[in-house]
N, C-alpha and C positions, 0 to 999 in steps of 0.2 A: 504494500500500500504506500503510494507516494507520500500522501499526507497522513501522518500517523497520529493525528489529533485523537484524543480519547473521546469517544462518543458520550454525550449526556445520557444518563439513565433516568427513565421515568416509569411510573405505574400509570396505566390507563384509568383505572377506576378503583383499584384496591388500595387500602391504607397500609401498605407494607413498605419496608425499606427496599428500594430497587436493587441496591448492591447485594444484599442478602438473597433477594429473589433470583438475581442473575446466576448466582452460584448454586443455590439450592435446587432451582427448577431446571436451569439450562446448562449447568455444569461448567461455567466459565469462572476463572479465578478473579477476573476483574473486567472492566469495560474495555481496556486496551486489547485483551485477549479475544473478547467477543468481536471487536471491530476487525481484527486481523483474520479471524476465522471467516467472517462474512466475506471479506475481500478475497480470500483464497478460494472459497466455494464459487463465488461469482466468476472469478478468473478461470477456474478449471472447467466448470460446467456450462457457463454461458459465454465465456470469452469476453467478459466485461472487465475493463481495467478501472479499479476503484481509486479515486483520488482522495476521498474522505468518507468517513462514516460519521454522520452528524449527530444522530441520536438513536437510541434504542428504547422503544416503548413496549412494556410487557403487560399482559393480562391473562390470567389463568395459565394455560399451557401454550400460549401464543406469544410471539415476539415480532416486532416490526422494526426494521432498520432503514433510516433515510440515508441514501447513498449519493455522493457526488461523483459523477463520471465525466469524461471529456465530452460526451454527447448529451449530457443533461442529468437531471436528478431522477433516481430510481428508488423504488421501495421494495425491499426484500421482506417477505413474511414467512415465518416458519412455525411449525408446531412440534412439540415433543410428546404428543399424545398419540401413540400408535393406533388406538382404536378409531381415530379420526382420519387416518391417512387416506383410506379409500374414498371417503366422502369428500375430502379436500380435492382429490383428483377429479371427481365428478363436478365439483363446483368450478374448478378451473376450466373444464371443458364447456360448462354452461356459460360462464362469463365470456369466454372466447367467442362462442356462438352468438351471444347477444351483441357483442361488439361488431360482428359481421352484419348485424341487422340494424346498425346505426343507433343502438341504444347507448345512453351515456353511462358507460361502465369503465372500470379500470381493468383492461384485459391483460392476462398473463403474457409475458414474453417467452417464446419457446426457447428451451435450452439448445445446446449444440446438436443434440440428438433428436430434437423435435418435441420432447416432453414438455408439458405445461406445468407439471408439478413434479419436482425432483425429490426423491428419497436419498439422503446422503447423511452419513455420520449419525444415523439413528433419528433424524428429523425429516419432516416433509416441508420443502421450501418452494415458494413461488416468487417470481420476480415480475414487477410491473412498473409502468411509468408513474411518476408523481403527477397527479392532476391538480392544477392550481384552483383554488377556490376556498371559500369559507363555509363553515357549517351553516345549514339552513337557519335563517333568522325568522322566527315566527312572528316578529313584530313588523315584518315587511309583507303587506298583503299580496304584492306581485309575486314574491317568492313562494308564498303559501299556495297561491292559486297554481303556479307553475308546478309545484310538487304534486298537486292533485292530478294535473294533466299527465305528468310523467308516470305516476302510479298506474293510471288507466292504460297508458301505452305499454308500460312494462308488463302488466298482466296480459294484455293482448299478445305480446311477444312470447311470454312464458307459456301461454296456452298452446302455442305452435311448436314448442321445443320437441324435437324428435326422440330425445333420449330421456324423457321425463321419468320413465319407470325406474331408472337407475338411482334416483334420489328418493330415499324412503322418508316416511313421516312417522311421528309417534302414533301408537295404536289408537289413542283417544281421538285423534283427528279424523279417523274413518267412521266414527260413530255418528248417528243422526244428531242434528243440531239440538233438537228438543232434549235428547238424552244427555248431551254434553252439558247443556246449561242446567238441567235439573240435577245432574250428578254434582255439579259444582255448588249449586245451592245447598245440597244435602251435606256437603263435606267441608266447604270453605267459607260459608257466609254467616256463621253464627254471630260474628262480631258486628254485623251490619245492622242499621236501623230496620225495625220490622216493616216500616212503610216501604222501604226499598226492596226488601226480600219479597213482600207480598205483591208489589207491583210487577216485579219480574216474573213471579209465578203466574200471575193472571195473564201477562202478555204471552208467555210461553203456551199457556192453555188455549189461547185463542189465536195462536200464530197460524199463518197460511201453511199449507203443506210444504214439507221440506223437499223442494225440488230444485234447489240451487245447485248449479254445476260445480264440481270440484276440479281443481287443476293445480299445476305447480305455481306457487307464489313465493315472494321474497320473504315475507313474514317478520322482517325487522326494519320496516320502513319508517324512519324517524330522523330527527335532526342530526343525530350522531353519525348517520350513514348517508347523508345527503350533502353534496358540495354545490355551492352556487357561486357564480361570478357574473357580474354585469347583468343581473336580473334573470339569468338563465341557470337551469340545473346542469352542472357540468359532469356530475357523476353520482350514481347510486352505488354505494359501497357495500361490502360484506354480505355475500350471499350464503354464508355458512349456516344460516337458520332456514334456508329454503325447504319447503315441504309441500305436500299436497293438501289443499284445504279449499274452502269456499272463497271466492273473490270477495264477498261481502264481509266475511270474518276478517280478512286482512284489511279491508277498507275501514271497518270499525276500529280495529286495533290500531291502525296507523293514525286515524283521526284522534283517538284518545292519547296516544303516545307521541304525537308529532313533535312536541317541543323537548323531548327528553334527550339528554346527552350522557355524560359520564358520572356526574355527581349531583346530589340534591334534586333528583327527578321531581318534576312538578307538572301539573296539567296546563293545557292552553285554555285561554278564554273561549267562550261560546262563539264569538265572532270569528276567531281563527278556525274553529271547526267548520263554520259555515263557509268560509272562503275556500278551505281545502276541498270540501265536498262539492262546491260549485265548480272548481277546476276539474275534478274527476268526472262529474256528470256532463261537462262540456264535451268530453270525449265519449263517454259511455253513459247515456241517460239510464236511470233505473226504471224497471217496470213497477207497476203498483204493488205487486207481491214482494219485489225486492225492497221497495221503500218501506213496506211494513216490517220486513225482517230487519232492515238496517236500524230502525229505532230500537228494536229489542237487543240487537247485538251491540249497539253503542252503549246502552245501559249496562249490559253484561260486562263488557270490557272495562267500562269506567269503574264498576264495582269491584272488579278483580284487583284494581290498583289501590284500593283503600286499605291501609295497614291496620292491623288489629290493635295497635297501641298508639304511640304518638304519631301525629300527622302534620309535620311542620310545613309541608309544601301545599297542603290543601286538597288532597285527593278526595276526601270525604265530601266537602261542600261541592266540589266540581261534579262528583258522581250524582249527587242529589239534584243538580241542575238538569240532569237528563230525565228526571221524572216528569210525567205529564202534568201540566198545570190544571188545578181544579176548575 
């Protein structure tokens, strides 16, 4: 590595010491050793000459390194969790396919041998370009509406993905929606106000037939994974939670979680939800049956975010705002 500056170490969301985490989870003695290892791997397997390793950010079993090269900045992402390796390879294939359909994603750069996800030294690594932009600002109505438009377009693209069967979903996602919501009410809602539980029960009992189509969806569409620049969405990031589910379940989840990032998660105001849904429906208007289900799913997803104890960011009041007015 020409520039041997020690990369800055950070944790993405965990309140742990990054230097200890680098050693305990990823096996490096220090940041300098990690930076040299990244440079050696990129040189050997991608033919990339690394000038600098700027910073390494860690979360769970994943690490991301921002790299300076003669041809621009790159991002190396690797996992030390072997049980995730096959899924990561499928996600890399999916992201590359979406890039070929002009979707705003950060596509993997093929290694020398053409692989998109490389297993080396007991890790699974992907290399991609750094896409410039800032995280979605939910205080900007234009960005919020643009995010709704992109989600609808992304869902259309994912519905056509020819290898969708290779990406599996949790077993619960394949159950009928009425059962999923009812099971959640029976097992996770005891701390919620009775009015909220009763309202959701009544809505489920009178819901339209569950004929909503299921397909591959992103399922982590929120500010932390959306980059914007000059009023446009430049990238939707992190497809590692992709799964098969109903489009409306993802739409409701994204509407509720749109403003969340890495720390101190909190809900967005009602007007932001309205702007986001308007952007989505400008591309894909809802049928009357879908509109009826969306109200149910919005309340459900909002209630899932209410903590059982302290609620410093206001998920409880936000969830109650979804209740029908008397």
